[in-house]
N, C-alpha and C positions, 0 to 999 in steps of 0.2 A: 467476564469483564476483559476489556481489551487493556493489553499491557503496552503503553505507548512507547515505552523505552525498547521493548522488543520489535514493534512496529518500525521504530525510526533504525534500528540495527538492521533490519532485513532490507529496507529501502536502501540505506548507506551502501550495503554490499552489493545489492543488484545495480544500483545506479551510479556506484563508485564516487561517492560523495561522502564528506565527513558527517556522522551522524548528528554532530551539534549544529550543522547548518540547516537540518530539516526543521521546519516550523510550520505554523498555520497558513503561511503565505505560499509554501512550497508547492509548485504544480509542474506540469509538462511545460508550460510557458517559460519557467525560469531555471529548470534544471536541464542542462544542456544534454545530458546522456539520457534524459528520459524521451526517448524517441518510441516508435512503434514497436520495434524489438525489445527494447528495454521495458516498455509497458507489459508486453506479453511475458517476458521473464519474471517481472514484478509480481504480475498475477499468480503465475505458477509458484513463486517462492513464498507468497503470502498464503496460498492454498495449503502448502507443505507444512510451513511453520506453524499455523494455527489450526491445522487439522480441519479444514472447512473446504466447500465448494462455493465459489463465488458464481452466481448465475451470470450467464452471458450478457445480458442486458446490464447488469450493475458492471461487470468487467469492462466494458466498453465505456462506460461513463465515469469511472473514478479516476479522474485525471488530476487530482490533487490530494495532498495529505489530508486536508480537512475531509473531502469526500470519502477517502478510505477510511478514516476513523468512523465516519457515520455508518458506511456499510459493514465493515468488520464488527462494529459495536452491535449492529442489529442481528447479525449472523451468529455472535458468539453468545449474545444473551438468548437467543433462541435455543441454543444448544445446552445452555447451562440449566 
């Protein structure tokens, strides 16, 4: 099961934003620090924190908080 607070904390640290500002509408389009380098660092941090491997196809497509929740939820449910 996905711990959304943990997800928001990881995103906040990597993207250098306040965790409370991350919500369903958060994406690469509206978080200034979420550029290509920030995205790569975010993927690595998520894999490390949640002890998963995000497939390359998914890694390239998870450009919003909402999509990250979906992909991580599927990966974590598959592990459990």
